[in-house]
C-alpha positions, 0 to 999 in steps of 0.5 A: 885149816891151812894155818894149822898145817902150814906155818907163815914164819920159820927160823933156821940155823945157818952155820959158817954160811951153810943152812943146817937142816935135819935129815927129813927137813926141807924148805918149800913155798906153797901157793894156795890162791887160784890167781897169780899175784906178786909175792914178797918173801922177807929174809932176816938174818940175826947174828948171834 
């Protein structure tokens, strides 16, 4: 059920160093585990 509601990867547009989001868009990190563990977040920039 979680995978239907929450994406594991997303793409965003950055224009001149500014993140471009729509009016109702935002970026949130959700944790669904009970025990705290170290997490890694990978950010990859692709030039056009």
